[in-house]
Chimera marker file (.cmm) of the C-alpha trace (Angstrom):
<marker_set name="trace">
<marker id="1" x="-48.527" y="-70.906" z="-5.704" r="1" g="1" b="0" radius="0.5"/>
<marker id="2" x="-47.669" y="-67.310" z="-6.579" r="1" g="1" b="0" radius="0.5"/>
<marker id="3" x="-44.037" y="-66.648" z="-5.547" r="1" g="1" b="0" radius="0.5"/>
<marker id="4" x="-42.996" y="-69.299" z="-3.237" r="1" g="1" b="0" radius="0.5"/>
<marker id="5" x="-40.575" y="-68.737" z="-0.299" r="1" g="1" b="0" radius="0.5"/>
<marker id="6" x="-37.321" y="-71.135" z="-0.220" r="1" g="1" b="0" radius="0.5"/>
<marker id="7" x="-39.203" y="-73.254" z="2.165" r="1" g="1" b="0" radius="0.5"/>
<marker id="8" x="-42.361" y="-74.058" z="0.076" r="1" g="1" b="0" radius="0.5"/>
<marker id="9" x="-40.295" y="-74.452" z="-3.192" r="1" g="1" b="0" radius="0.5"/>
<marker id="10" x="-38.453" y="-77.164" z="-1.547" r="1" g="1" b="0" radius="0.5"/>
<marker id="11" x="-41.563" y="-79.027" z="-0.696" r="1" g="1" b="0" radius="0.5"/>
<marker id="12" x="-43.365" y="-77.988" z="-4.039" r="1" g="1" b="0" radius="0.5"/>
<marker id="13" x="-39.959" y="-79.658" z="-5.824" r="1" g="1" b="0" radius="0.5"/>
<marker id="14" x="-40.361" y="-83.000" z="-3.452" r="1" g="1" b="0" radius="0.5"/>
<marker id="15" x="-44.028" y="-83.704" z="-3.683" r="1" g="1" b="0" radius="0.5"/>
<marker id="16" x="-43.992" y="-83.396" z="-7.576" r="1" g="1" b="0" radius="0.5"/>
<marker id="17" x="-43.380" y="-87.107" z="-7.907" r="1" g="1" b="0" radius="0.5"/>
<marker id="18" x="-46.400" y="-87.726" z="-6.526" r="1" g="1" b="0" radius="0.5"/>
<marker id="19" x="-48.949" y="-85.365" z="-8.667" r="1" g="1" b="0" radius="0.5"/>
<marker id="20" x="-51.886" y="-87.080" z="-9.429" r="1" g="1" b="0" radius="0.5"/>
<marker id="21" x="-52.040" y="-89.643" z="-6.499" r="1" g="1" b="0" radius="0.5"/>
<marker id="22" x="-52.828" y="-86.755" z="-3.976" r="1" g="1" b="0" radius="0.5"/>
<marker id="23" x="-54.672" y="-83.992" z="-3.029" r="1" g="1" b="0" radius="0.5"/>
<marker id="24" x="-53.790" y="-81.116" z="-0.924" r="1" g="1" b="0" radius="0.5"/>
<marker id="25" x="-56.236" y="-79.267" z="1.680" r="1" g="1" b="0" radius="0.5"/>
<marker id="26" x="-55.671" y="-76.121" z="3.098" r="1" g="1" b="0" radius="0.5"/>
<marker id="27" x="-56.736" y="-76.187" z="6.836" r="1" g="1" b="0" radius="0.5"/>
<marker id="28" x="-56.799" y="-73.025" z="8.566" r="1" g="1" b="0" radius="0.5"/>
<marker id="29" x="-54.897" y="-72.914" z="11.591" r="1" g="1" b="0" radius="0.5"/>
<marker id="30" x="-57.696" y="-72.677" z="13.942" r="1" g="1" b="0" radius="0.5"/>
<marker id="31" x="-59.411" y="-76.115" z="12.236" r="1" g="1" b="0" radius="0.5"/>
<marker id="32" x="-55.921" y="-77.854" z="11.915" r="1" g="1" b="0" radius="0.5"/>
<marker id="33" x="-55.316" y="-78.499" z="15.430" r="1" g="1" b="0" radius="0.5"/>
<marker id="34" x="-52.687" y="-81.503" z="14.961" r="1" g="1" b="0" radius="0.5"/>
<marker id="35" x="-49.290" y="-79.910" z="13.958" r="1" g="1" b="0" radius="0.5"/>
<marker id="36" x="-47.947" y="-80.109" z="10.449" r="1" g="1" b="0" radius="0.5"/>
<marker id="37" x="-44.682" y="-81.929" z="10.679" r="1" g="1" b="0" radius="0.5"/>
<marker id="38" x="-43.698" y="-81.049" z="6.936" r="1" g="1" b="0" radius="0.5"/>
<marker id="39" x="-44.005" y="-77.442" z="7.640" r="1" g="1" b="0" radius="0.5"/>
<marker id="40" x="-42.725" y="-76.896" z="10.947" r="1" g="1" b="0" radius="0.5"/>
<marker id="41" x="-38.981" y="-78.629" z="10.344" r="1" g="1" b="0" radius="0.5"/>
<marker id="42" x="-36.759" y="-76.927" z="7.983" r="1" g="1" b="0" radius="0.5"/>
<marker id="43" x="-34.612" y="-79.380" z="6.036" r="1" g="1" b="0" radius="0.5"/>
<marker id="44" x="-30.940" y="-79.393" z="6.178" r="1" g="1" b="0" radius="0.5"/>
<marker id="45" x="-29.306" y="-77.726" z="2.999" r="1" g="1" b="0" radius="0.5"/>
<marker id="46" x="-27.094" y="-80.688" z="1.698" r="1" g="1" b="0" radius="0.5"/>
<marker id="47" x="-26.873" y="-82.532" z="-1.355" r="1" g="1" b="0" radius="0.5"/>
<marker id="48" x="-29.282" y="-85.132" z="-1.108" r="1" g="1" b="0" radius="0.5"/>
<marker id="49" x="-32.482" y="-82.885" z="-0.373" r="1" g="1" b="0" radius="0.5"/>
<marker id="50" x="-34.728" y="-81.587" z="-2.884" r="1" g="1" b="0" radius="0.5"/>
<marker id="51" x="-33.938" y="-77.876" z="-4.005" r="1" g="1" b="0" radius="0.5"/>
<marker id="52" x="-30.621" y="-78.331" z="-2.699" r="1" g="1" b="0" radius="0.5"/>
<marker id="53" x="-28.982" y="-74.548" z="-2.756" r="1" g="1" b="0" radius="0.5"/>
<marker id="54" x="-25.382" y="-74.457" z="-3.769" r="1" g="1" b="0" radius="0.5"/>
<marker id="55" x="-24.241" y="-71.449" z="-1.560" r="1" g="1" b="0" radius="0.5"/>
<marker id="56" x="-21.079" y="-69.729" z="-3.006" r="1" g="1" b="0" radius="0.5"/>
<marker id="57" x="-17.725" y="-69.948" z="-0.671" r="1" g="1" b="0" radius="0.5"/>
<marker id="58" x="-17.081" y="-66.593" z="0.676" r="1" g="1" b="0" radius="0.5"/>
<marker id="59" x="-13.581" y="-65.172" z="-0.779" r="1" g="1" b="0" radius="0.5"/>
<marker id="60" x="-11.267" y="-65.248" z="1.615" r="1" g="1" b="0" radius="0.5"/>
<marker id="61" x="-9.189" y="-62.165" z="2.488" r="1" g="1" b="0" radius="0.5"/>
<marker id="62" x="-5.539" y="-61.903" z="3.812" r="1" g="1" b="0" radius="0.5"/>
<marker id="63" x="-5.342" y="-59.978" z="6.836" r="1" g="1" b="0" radius="0.5"/>
<marker id="64" x="-3.161" y="-57.048" z="6.152" r="1" g="1" b="0" radius="0.5"/>
<marker id="65" x="-1.003" y="-55.381" z="8.639" r="1" g="1" b="0" radius="0.5"/>
<marker id="66" x="1.362" y="-52.504" z="9.388" r="1" g="1" b="0" radius="0.5"/>
<marker id="67" x="4.590" y="-53.437" z="11.308" r="1" g="1" b="0" radius="0.5"/>
<marker id="68" x="4.906" y="-50.807" z="14.081" r="1" g="1" b="0" radius="0.5"/>
<marker id="69" x="8.855" y="-50.907" z="13.441" r="1" g="1" b="0" radius="0.5"/>
<marker id="70" x="8.531" y="-49.877" z="9.735" r="1" g="1" b="0" radius="0.5"/>
<marker id="71" x="6.678" y="-46.176" z="10.477" r="1" g="1" b="0" radius="0.5"/>
<marker id="72" x="9.589" y="-43.770" z="10.412" r="1" g="1" b="0" radius="0.5"/>
<marker id="73" x="9.951" y="-41.308" z="13.302" r="1" g="1" b="0" radius="0.5"/>
<marker id="74" x="8.648" y="-38.251" z="11.001" r="1" g="1" b="0" radius="0.5"/>
<marker id="75" x="5.323" y="-40.031" z="11.093" r="1" g="1" b="0" radius="0.5"/>
<marker id="76" x="4.569" y="-39.890" z="14.772" r="1" g="1" b="0" radius="0.5"/>
<marker id="77" x="6.195" y="-36.341" z="15.260" r="1" g="1" b="0" radius="0.5"/>
<marker id="78" x="3.362" y="-35.674" z="12.450" r="1" g="1" b="0" radius="0.5"/>
<marker id="79" x="0.833" y="-36.989" z="15.152" r="1" g="1" b="0" radius="0.5"/>
<marker id="80" x="2.099" y="-35.305" z="17.906" r="1" g="1" b="0" radius="0.5"/>
<marker id="81" x="2.014" y="-32.087" z="16.020" r="1" g="1" b="0" radius="0.5"/>
<marker id="82" x="-1.522" y="-32.380" z="14.694" r="1" g="1" b="0" radius="0.5"/>
<marker id="83" x="-2.570" y="-32.965" z="17.947" r="1" g="1" b="0" radius="0.5"/>
<marker id="84" x="-1.353" y="-30.197" z="19.558" r="1" g="1" b="0" radius="0.5"/>
<marker id="85" x="-2.892" y="-27.858" z="16.751" r="1" g="1" b="0" radius="0.5"/>
<marker id="86" x="-6.232" y="-29.549" z="17.609" r="1" g="1" b="0" radius="0.5"/>
<marker id="87" x="-8.310" y="-28.052" z="20.691" r="1" g="1" b="0" radius="0.5"/>
<marker id="88" x="-9.579" y="-31.331" z="21.623" r="1" g="1" b="0" radius="0.5"/>
<marker id="89" x="-6.455" y="-33.296" z="21.678" r="1" g="1" b="0" radius="0.5"/>
<marker id="90" x="-4.572" y="-30.198" z="23.178" r="1" g="1" b="0" radius="0.5"/>
<marker id="91" x="-5.693" y="-31.207" z="26.521" r="1" g="1" b="0" radius="0.5"/>
<marker id="92" x="-4.455" y="-34.903" z="26.175" r="1" g="1" b="0" radius="0.5"/>
<marker id="93" x="-1.325" y="-33.818" z="24.825" r="1" g="1" b="0" radius="0.5"/>
<marker id="94" x="-0.707" y="-31.191" z="27.557" r="1" g="1" b="0" radius="0.5"/>
<marker id="95" x="-1.309" y="-34.232" z="30.401" r="1" g="1" b="0" radius="0.5"/>
<marker id="96" x="0.726" y="-36.771" z="28.376" r="1" g="1" b="0" radius="0.5"/>
<marker id="97" x="3.768" y="-34.037" z="28.413" r="1" g="1" b="0" radius="0.5"/>
<marker id="98" x="3.653" y="-33.720" z="32.197" r="1" g="1" b="0" radius="0.5"/>
<marker id="99" x="6.207" y="-35.592" z="34.540" r="1" g="1" b="0" radius="0.5"/>
<marker id="100" x="4.923" y="-39.216" z="34.973" r="1" g="1" b="0" radius="0.5"/>
<marker id="101" x="6.802" y="-42.487" z="36.425" r="1" g="1" b="0" radius="0.5"/>
<marker id="102" x="7.239" y="-43.940" z="33.303" r="1" g="1" b="0" radius="0.5"/>
<marker id="103" x="8.687" y="-41.668" z="30.452" r="1" g="1" b="0" radius="0.5"/>
<marker id="104" x="8.922" y="-44.442" z="28.260" r="1" g="1" b="0" radius="0.5"/>
<marker id="105" x="5.569" y="-44.420" z="27.620" r="1" g="1" b="0" radius="0.5"/>
<marker id="106" x="5.259" y="-40.400" z="26.805" r="1" g="1" b="0" radius="0.5"/>
<marker id="107" x="8.278" y="-40.743" z="24.746" r="1" g="1" b="0" radius="0.5"/>
<marker id="108" x="6.983" y="-43.414" z="22.274" r="1" g="1" b="0" radius="0.5"/>
<link id1="1" id2="2" r="1" g="1" b="0" radius="0.2"/>
<link id1="2" id2="3" r="1" g="1" b="0" radius="0.2"/>
<link id1="3" id2="4" r="1" g="1" b="0" radius="0.2"/>
<link id1="4" id2="5" r="1" g="1" b="0" radius="0.2"/>
<link id1="5" id2="6" r="1" g="1" b="0" radius="0.2"/>
<link id1="6" id2="7" r="1" g="1" b="0" radius="0.2"/>
<link id1="7" id2="8" r="1" g="1" b="0" radius="0.2"/>
<link id1="8" id2="9" r="1" g="1" b="0" radius="0.2"/>
<link id1="9" id2="10" r="1" g="1" b="0" radius="0.2"/>
<link id1="10" id2="11" r="1" g="1" b="0" radius="0.2"/>
<link id1="11" id2="12" r="1" g="1" b="0" radius="0.2"/>
<link id1="12" id2="13" r="1" g="1" b="0" radius="0.2"/>
<link id1="13" id2="14" r="1" g="1" b="0" radius="0.2"/>
<link id1="14" id2="15" r="1" g="1" b="0" radius="0.2"/>
<link id1="15" id2="16" r="1" g="1" b="0" radius="0.2"/>
<link id1="16" id2="17" r="1" g="1" b="0" radius="0.2"/>
<link id1="17" id2="18" r="1" g="1" b="0" radius="0.2"/>
<link id1="18" id2="19" r="1" g="1" b="0" radius="0.2"/>
<link id1="19" id2="20" r="1" g="1" b="0" radius="0.2"/>
<link id1="20" id2="21" r="1" g="1" b="0" radius="0.2"/>
<link id1="21" id2="22" r="1" g="1" b="0" radius="0.2"/>
<link id1="22" id2="23" r="1" g="1" b="0" radius="0.2"/>
<link id1="23" id2="24" r="1" g="1" b="0" radius="0.2"/>
<link id1="24" id2="25" r="1" g="1" b="0" radius="0.2"/>
<link id1="25" id2="26" r="1" g="1" b="0" radius="0.2"/>
<link id1="26" id2="27" r="1" g="1" b="0" radius="0.2"/>
<link id1="27" id2="28" r="1" g="1" b="0" radius="0.2"/>
<link id1="28" id2="29" r="1" g="1" b="0" radius="0.2"/>
<link id1="29" id2="30" r="1" g="1" b="0" radius="0.2"/>
<link id1="30" id2="31" r="1" g="1" b="0" radius="0.2"/>
<link id1="31" id2="32" r="1" g="1" b="0" radius="0.2"/>
<link id1="32" id2="33" r="1" g="1" b="0" radius="0.2"/>
<link id1="33" id2="34" r="1" g="1" b="0" radius="0.2"/>
<link id1="34" id2="35" r="1" g="1" b="0" radius="0.2"/>
<link id1="35" id2="36" r="1" g="1" b="0" radius="0.2"/>
<link id1="36" id2="37" r="1" g="1" b="0" radius="0.2"/>
<link id1="37" id2="38" r="1" g="1" b="0" radius="0.2"/>
<link id1="38" id2="39" r="1" g="1" b="0" radius="0.2"/>
<link id1="39" id2="40" r="1" g="1" b="0" radius="0.2"/>
<link id1="40" id2="41" r="1" g="1" b="0" radius="0.2"/>
<link id1="41" id2="42" r="1" g="1" b="0" radius="0.2"/>
<link id1="42" id2="43" r="1" g="1" b="0" radius="0.2"/>
<link id1="43" id2="44" r="1" g="1" b="0" radius="0.2"/>
<link id1="44" id2="45" r="1" g="1" b="0" radius="0.2"/>
<link id1="45" id2="46" r="1" g="1" b="0" radius="0.2"/>
<link id1="46" id2="47" r="1" g="1" b="0" radius="0.2"/>
<link id1="47" id2="48" r="1" g="1" b="0" radius="0.2"/>
<link id1="48" id2="49" r="1" g="1" b="0" radius="0.2"/>
<link id1="49" id2="50" r="1" g="1" b="0" radius="0.2"/>
<link id1="50" id2="51" r="1" g="1" b="0" radius="0.2"/>
<link id1="51" id2="52" r="1" g="1" b="0" radius="0.2"/>
<link id1="52" id2="53" r="1" g="1" b="0" radius="0.2"/>
<link id1="53" id2="54" r="1" g="1" b="0" radius="0.2"/>
<link id1="54" id2="55" r="1" g="1" b="0" radius="0.2"/>
<link id1="55" id2="56" r="1" g="1" b="0" radius="0.2"/>
<link id1="56" id2="57" r="1" g="1" b="0" radius="0.2"/>
<link id1="57" id2="58" r="1" g="1" b="0" radius="0.2"/>
<link id1="58" id2="59" r="1" g="1" b="0" radius="0.2"/>
<link id1="59" id2="60" r="1" g="1" b="0" radius="0.2"/>
<link id1="60" id2="61" r="1" g="1" b="0" radius="0.2"/>
<link id1="61" id2="62" r="1" g="1" b="0" radius="0.2"/>
<link id1="62" id2="63" r="1" g="1" b="0" radius="0.2"/>
<link id1="63" id2="64" r="1" g="1" b="0" radius="0.2"/>
<link id1="64" id2="65" r="1" g="1" b="0" radius="0.2"/>
<link id1="65" id2="66" r="1" g="1" b="0" radius="0.2"/>
<link id1="66" id2="67" r="1" g="1" b="0" radius="0.2"/>
<link id1="67" id2="68" r="1" g="1" b="0" radius="0.2"/>
<link id1="68" id2="69" r="1" g="1" b="0" radius="0.2"/>
<link id1="69" id2="70" r="1" g="1" b="0" radius="0.2"/>
<link id1="70" id2="71" r="1" g="1" b="0" radius="0.2"/>
<link id1="71" id2="72" r="1" g="1" b="0" radius="0.2"/>
<link id1="72" id2="73" r="1" g="1" b="0" radius="0.2"/>
<link id1="73" id2="74" r="1" g="1" b="0" radius="0.2"/>
<link id1="74" id2="75" r="1" g="1" b="0" radius="0.2"/>
<link id1="75" id2="76" r="1" g="1" b="0" radius="0.2"/>
<link id1="76" id2="77" r="1" g="1" b="0" radius="0.2"/>
<link id1="77" id2="78" r="1" g="1" b="0" radius="0.2"/>
<link id1="78" id2="79" r="1" g="1" b="0" radius="0.2"/>
<link id1="79" id2="80" r="1" g="1" b="0" radius="0.2"/>
<link id1="80" id2="81" r="1" g="1" b="0" radius="0.2"/>
<link id1="81" id2="82" r="1" g="1" b="0" radius="0.2"/>
<link id1="82" id2="83" r="1" g="1" b="0" radius="0.2"/>
<link id1="83" id2="84" r="1" g="1" b="0" radius="0.2"/>
<link id1="84" id2="85" r="1" g="1" b="0" radius="0.2"/>
<link id1="85" id2="86" r="1" g="1" b="0" radius="0.2"/>
<link id1="86" id2="87" r="1" g="1" b="0" radius="0.2"/>
<link id1="87" id2="88" r="1" g="1" b="0" radius="0.2"/>
<link id1="88" id2="89" r="1" g="1" b="0" radius="0.2"/>
<link id1="89" id2="90" r="1" g="1" b="0" radius="0.2"/>
<link id1="90" id2="91" r="1" g="1" b="0" radius="0.2"/>
<link id1="91" id2="92" r="1" g="1" b="0" radius="0.2"/>
<link id1="92" id2="93" r="1" g="1" b="0" radius="0.2"/>
<link id1="93" id2="94" r="1" g="1" b="0" radius="0.2"/>
<link id1="94" id2="95" r="1" g="1" b="0" radius="0.2"/>
<link id1="95" id2="96" r="1" g="1" b="0" radius="0.2"/>
<link id1="96" id2="97" r="1" g="1" b="0" radius="0.2"/>
<link id1="97" id2="98" r="1" g="1" b="0" radius="0.2"/>
<link id1="98" id2="99" r="1" g="1" b="0" radius="0.2"/>
<link id1="99" id2="100" r="1" g="1" b="0" radius="0.2"/>
<link id1="100" id2="101" r="1" g="1" b="0" radius="0.2"/>
<link id1="101" id2="102" r="1" g="1" b="0" radius="0.2"/>
<link id1="102" id2="103" r="1" g="1" b="0" radius="0.2"/>
<link id1="103" id2="104" r="1" g="1" b="0" radius="0.2"/>
<link id1="104" id2="105" r="1" g="1" b="0" radius="0.2"/>
<link id1="105" id2="106" r="1" g="1" b="0" radius="0.2"/>
<link id1="106" id2="107" r="1" g="1" b="0" radius="0.2"/>
<link id1="107" id2="108" r="1" g="1" b="0" radius="0.2"/>
</marker_set>
């Protein structure tokens, strides 16, 4: 076997104890009509199976966020001014400056 994949490597390790007592013969798919149960079902990756792969736990990264109450009003003014300078956003800001029923949304 040149470079076995993970599945073949597990079976290779599992049958090593029977080396010398059995012979494995390859049969092509159209000759070998009945299913090969060893090849069809994948082994679970548990410590009691051959070639168990210990998977490293992914590091837990805490979710960090910004509390909206911590942002100064100068920040929002700067965002509004930058929108007014942008040609694409100018249309949106002009629409938001028009009279609407709920002015608290426009001013926030």
